[in-house]
C-alpha positions as CSV (number, residue, x, y, z in Angstrom):
1,M,15.7,282.1,247.1
2,K,18.6,280.0,246.7
3,Q,21.4,280.1,249.0
4,F,25.2,279.8,248.8
5,R,25.9,275.9,249.2
6,Y,28.8,275.0,251.2
7,V,30.1,271.6,252.0
8,E,32.9,271.6,254.5
9,S,34.3,268.1,253.6
10,S,34.8,269.3,249.8
11,L,37.0,272.3,250.8
12,F,40.6,271.9,249.3
13,S,40.2,268.4,248.2
14,V,42.3,267.2,245.4
15,A,40.4,266.2,242.3
16,P,40.6,262.4,241.5
17,L,42.1,262.8,238.0
18,Q,43.5,259.2,238.1
19,V,40.1,257.7,237.8
20,L,39.2,259.6,234.4
21,S,39.1,257.5,231.2
22,F,40.7,258.3,228.0
23,G,37.3,259.6,226.7
24,A,36.7,261.7,229.6
25,I,40.2,263.4,229.3
26,S,39.6,263.8,225.4
27,A,36.3,265.5,226.2
28,A,37.8,267.8,228.9
29,M,40.5,268.9,226.6
30,G,38.0,270.0,224.0
31,L,35.9,271.9,226.7
32,G,39.1,273.2,228.2
33,F,40.1,274.7,224.8
34,C,36.9,276.5,224.6
35,L,37.3,277.9,228.1
36,S,40.9,278.8,227.4
37,L,39.8,281.0,224.5
38,L,37.3,282.8,226.9
39,F,40.0,283.3,229.4
40,F,42.4,284.7,226.7
41,M,39.9,287.0,225.4
42,D,38.7,288.3,228.7
43,Q,42.3,288.6,230.0
44,N,43.5,290.6,227.0
45,I,40.3,292.7,226.5
46,S,40.6,293.8,230.3
47,A,44.3,294.4,229.9
48,S,43.8,296.5,226.8
49,M,41.2,298.7,228.4
50,L,43.4,299.3,231.4
51,N,46.5,300.1,229.2
52,N,44.4,302.4,227.0
53,S,46.2,305.7,226.5
54,T,43.4,307.7,228.1
55,N,44.3,306.3,231.5
56,R,47.8,307.8,231.3
57,L,49.6,304.8,232.9
58,K,53.3,305.0,233.2
59,K,54.1,301.6,234.0
60,G,54.5,299.2,231.1
61,S,52.1,296.3,230.1
62,A,52.7,292.7,230.7
63,Y,50.2,290.8,228.7
64,H,52.2,287.6,228.2
65,L,53.2,287.4,231.9
66,D,49.7,288.2,233.1
67,L,48.3,285.3,231.0
68,L,51.0,282.9,232.3
69,V,50.3,283.8,235.8
70,V,46.6,283.3,235.2
71,A,47.3,279.9,233.5
72,V,49.5,278.6,236.5
73,L,47.0,279.8,239.2
74,N,43.9,278.2,237.3
75,G,45.9,274.9,236.9
76,V,46.4,274.6,240.6
77,L,42.9,275.7,241.4
78,S,41.6,273.0,239.0
79,V,43.4,270.3,240.9
80,L,42.1,271.6,244.2
81,C,38.4,271.7,242.8
82,L,38.3,275.5,243.5
83,P,36.7,278.1,241.2
84,W,38.9,279.8,238.6
85,M,40.2,283.3,238.7
86,H,40.9,285.8,235.9
87,A,40.9,289.5,234.9
88,A,37.3,290.3,234.4
89,I,35.2,293.4,233.1
90,P,33.9,295.6,234.7
91,H,35.7,295.6,237.9
92,C,39.3,295.7,236.6
93,P,38.7,298.9,234.6
94,L,36.7,300.2,237.5
95,H,39.6,299.5,239.9
96,A,41.9,301.7,237.7
97,R,39.2,304.4,237.4
98,N,38.8,304.6,241.2
99,L,42.6,305.1,241.5
100,A,42.5,308.0,239.0
101,E,42.6,311.7,239.5
102,V,39.8,313.1,237.2
103,E,39.1,316.6,236.1
104,Q,36.2,318.2,234.1
105,R,37.2,319.9,230.7
106,V,34.9,321.8,228.7
107,E,35.1,321.5,224.9
108,H,32.8,323.2,222.4
109,G,30.3,323.9,225.3
110,T,30.3,320.2,226.4
111,A,31.9,319.0,229.7
112,R,33.6,315.7,229.9
113,E,35.9,314.0,232.3
114,V,39.6,313.7,231.6
115,I,41.9,311.3,233.6
116,V,45.0,313.4,234.7
117,S,46.8,310.5,236.4
118,V,46.5,307.3,238.0
119,R,47.9,306.1,241.4
120,E,49.8,302.9,240.2
121,T,49.9,300.9,243.3
122,R,49.8,297.2,244.2
123,I,48.6,297.8,247.7
124,T,44.8,298.2,246.8
125,G,44.9,294.9,244.8
126,L,46.8,293.0,247.7
127,V,44.4,294.4,250.4
128,A,41.3,293.5,248.3
129,H,42.5,290.0,247.6
130,A,43.5,289.5,251.3
131,L,40.1,290.4,252.4
132,I,38.7,287.8,249.9
133,G,40.9,285.2,251.5
134,L,39.7,286.3,255.0
135,S,36.1,285.5,253.8
136,L,36.9,281.9,254.2
137,L,36.6,282.5,258.0
138,L,33.0,283.4,257.3
139,L,32.1,280.0,256.2
140,P,29.7,278.4,256.8
141,V,28.1,281.3,258.7
142,P,27.1,284.1,257.7
143,L,28.0,283.5,254.0
144,V,25.6,280.6,253.7
145,Y,22.7,282.8,254.5
146,I,23.5,285.3,251.8
147,P,21.1,284.6,248.9
148,N,22.3,284.4,245.3
149,A,19.9,287.4,244.5
150,V,22.2,289.7,246.4
151,L,25.2,288.6,244.4
152,D,23.3,288.9,241.2
153,G,22.2,292.5,242.1
154,L,25.8,293.4,242.9
155,F,27.2,292.1,239.6
156,L,24.3,293.9,237.8
157,Y,25.1,297.2,239.5
158,M,28.7,296.8,238.6
159,A,27.8,296.1,234.8
160,V,25.4,299.1,234.6
161,T,28.0,301.5,236.2
162,G,30.6,300.2,233.7
163,L,28.5,301.3,230.8
164,Y,29.3,305.0,231.4
165,G,32.3,306.0,229.2
166,N,31.8,302.9,227.0
167,Q,31.9,304.0,223.3
168,L,29.3,301.6,222.2
169,F,26.9,302.7,224.9
170,D,27.6,306.3,224.0
171,R,26.8,305.5,220.3
172,I,23.7,303.8,221.2
173,L,22.5,307.0,223.0
174,L,23.2,308.8,219.7
175,L,20.5,307.0,218.0
176,A,17.9,308.8,220.1
177,T,19.9,312.2,220.1
178,E,19.5,315.1,217.8
179,Q,22.6,315.6,215.5
180,T,23.0,319.0,216.7
181,A,23.3,317.9,220.3
182,Y,26.0,315.3,219.6
183,P,29.0,315.5,221.8
184,P,32.4,316.6,220.3
185,N,33.9,313.2,220.0
186,H,36.3,313.1,217.2
187,Y,34.7,310.2,215.4
188,V,31.4,312.3,215.2
189,R,33.4,315.0,213.6
190,R,35.1,312.8,211.0
191,V,32.5,310.2,210.3
192,P,29.2,310.5,208.6
193,Q,26.2,310.2,211.0
194,R,24.8,307.2,208.8
195,T,28.1,305.3,209.0
196,V,28.2,305.6,212.7
197,H,24.8,304.3,213.0
198,L,25.8,301.4,210.6
199,F,28.8,300.6,212.7
200,T,26.6,300.6,215.9
201,G,24.2,298.3,214.3
202,C,27.0,295.8,213.3
203,Q,28.2,295.6,216.9
204,L,24.7,295.2,218.3
205,A,24.2,292.4,215.9
206,Q,27.5,290.7,217.2
207,L,26.2,291.4,220.8
208,F,22.9,289.6,220.0
209,L,24.9,286.6,218.9
210,L,26.9,286.5,222.0
211,C,23.8,286.9,224.1
212,L,22.1,284.1,222.1
213,S,24.9,281.7,222.7
214,G,25.6,282.6,226.4
215,F,22.0,282.7,227.6
216,F,20.4,279.9,225.5
217,P,18.8,277.2,227.7
218,W,20.9,274.5,225.7
219,V,24.0,273.7,227.7
220,Y,25.9,272.6,224.7
221,L,25.2,275.8,223.0
222,Q,26.4,277.9,226.0
223,L,29.6,275.9,225.7
224,A,30.1,277.6,222.3
225,F,30.1,281.0,223.6
226,P,33.9,281.3,223.7
227,L,34.0,280.1,220.0
228,V,31.4,282.7,219.0
229,L,33.5,285.3,220.8
230,F,36.6,284.2,219.1
231,L,34.9,284.3,215.6
232,L,34.1,288.0,216.1
233,L,37.8,288.8,215.3
234,P,37.8,287.7,211.8
235,I,34.3,289.3,211.3
236,R,35.8,292.6,212.5
237,H,39.0,292.4,210.5
238,F,37.8,290.9,207.1
239,V,34.0,291.3,207.0
240,I,33.1,294.8,208.5
241,P,35.9,296.5,206.4
242,N,33.9,295.6,203.2
243,V,30.8,297.3,204.7
244,I,32.4,300.3,206.1
245,N,35.3,302.6,204.8
246,K,38.6,301.7,206.6
247,K,39.4,305.4,207.3
248,F,36.1,305.7,209.1
249,L,36.7,302.3,211.0
250,Q,40.0,303.7,212.1
251,A,38.4,306.8,213.5
252,L,35.5,304.8,215.3
253,D,38.0,302.5,216.9
254,D,40.0,305.3,218.3
255,Q,39.3,306.8,221.6
256,Q,38.3,310.5,222.1
257,I,41.0,313.0,221.3
258,E,42.7,313.8,224.3
259,C,42.9,317.4,225.3
260,D,46.6,317.9,226.1
261,S,47.8,321.3,227.1
């Protein structure tokens, strides 16, 4: 198994930007543009999931400010040859989930979890990142002896646990569920069964394209992953409405109807 590589002399070293040629700078700008698209999409998708109305957050959103902070931090990290940081799925939504007060509600004989409130605090984020910073004291021992397989398993566990409550995953399960046993989601009550499965198929086809570009063995094709992700926007707004009625799309895009008392 591969181990975490650590070179003490390279820690906090400034990148030799002055030795780059004009061609190297131009190539870096092109690759940086693709990477900026990925950061933009990932940051805004994470923020949108956090600011969803079902989370019942009281503090306002700050999409532009968050993106500006990420840009400044990554600019400094690039100069110091350190890894980039950004909001990421699934641990950002899971963080809010862990701070939430959840209760079980029964609708039409089906129990579902509803978020009552979320403890909106900065303490957990500050403590978590402080502990991440203190992990530098664990270099080179014992972090150098932790195999990459352990980290891969951790990320896989986070990804699997993040599937529950995801609308796409729920609709995939509907493919193998009897119609009489469908949960009382409002899109199921308002959208025909065939249309629900058609919309799920369209999303699975787009997911296949993302996986094809992201996991393909050709490095240059992997670099096109952010562009493929960005191209899904016009597909969703201009192509899919020609296949599925807009009123059904609106119902499918909305979250489950909240049971307010």
